[in-house]
N, C-alpha and C positions, 0 to 999 in steps of 0.2 A: 713706886712702892709709897704707901702712905701711912704705915703702921710705924710708930716711933716708939722705941724702948731704949732704956739705958743699956749700953753694953760695953765691954772692955775692947773692942776692935781699934778704936782711936788710939787708947793707950797702947796696945799691941803694936800699932804702925809706928807709933813715936818712939817706942822702945827699939824696934828694928832700926829706925833710921839712926838713933844714937849709937847703937852697935856698930853699924856700918860706919859711921862718922869716925868711932874710936879705931876701927880696923884700917880705914884709909890713912889715918895720922899715923898709927904705930907700925904699920906694916904696907907702906905705900906700893912697893915692887909687888908684892903678893897681891894687893888688891887690884893692881892695874892688870896682872895676870888672869885673875879671876874674871874681871869685868870683861876682858878681850874673849875669854872662853864663854861666857854667858852670851854677849853679843853674837858669836860665831854660831854656838848650839841654838840659839833661838831666832836666827836670821830666817827669812821667808824663803828657804832654798828646799825645794822637793815638797814640802808641805808648807801651806800659807801661814801667816802669823796667828791668825785666830785659831786653827787647828792646832798649832803647836802648844798656844796658851791653854786649849781644852784638855790636852794631854798633862800638861804640868799642873792644870788645877786638879784634874782625877788623880793623880799621883800625890798632890799635896794634901788630899782628903784622906787618901789611904795611908799616907805616911803620918797622918794625924799632927800636921805641922800648921798651927794657926797663923805663923808669920807668912809662911808660903801660900796659905789660903788667902790671905789679905792681899799679897802681892798679885797673885794669879787672877783673882776675881777682878781686880783693878785692870789688869792687863787684857782679860778677856773683853771686859767691857770697853776698853779703848780700842781694841781690834774689831769692835762693831757687834759683839755677842749680844744677843737678846738675853731678857731673864729665862725665857723658856728653854733656850740653849744651854745655859748655866744649869738649870734643874735637870735637863737631860744628862749633863756631865755628871753632875750628883748622883743620879739614878744608877749609872753605870759604876761609879766608885763604890756605890752601896753593894752591888752585885759582887764586885771584886774584894771589898774589904769588910763586908759584913756589918754588924751591930756597931764595932768600934769605929768604922768609917761613917756610919750613919749618925753618931754623934758629933762628927764635925761638921755636919750640914748646918748646926747652929752658927758656926764660924762663917760659912759662906754666906748665910742669911745676914749676920752682922756686918760683913764686907759690902754686901750689895747695899744695905741700908745707908752705910757709912758713905759710899760713893754715890749713890742716888741723892742723897741729901746734899752733898758738895754740888752736884749738877744742877740742883734746884737753886742754891744759894747763888749760882754764877748766872743764871738767866735773869 
């Protein structure tokens, strides 16, 4: 993607990392249990990693969670998803979540921009 605009996704992801850091420090046993659950639930068993991330992204959109959108856009891309596939996930989320879900497509766009810009900087 070549369109550049100022968005709050970098701040959103920074805030999320700070919140996670706080929870890890304040409640390490709870965080460890949560992390093990996430690893188990998202392991590529029965469904491959990309498919599981597509489900997580679609649910993040319909749940209207910009933090989750940011995480799962990155994980979709890391699992090899194309921009077209992510757009297809957005379409299904819009079918299931209506106009409120459609507004969160802006968060998907911001996340895709953020991660594509990072990829370009690493080249």
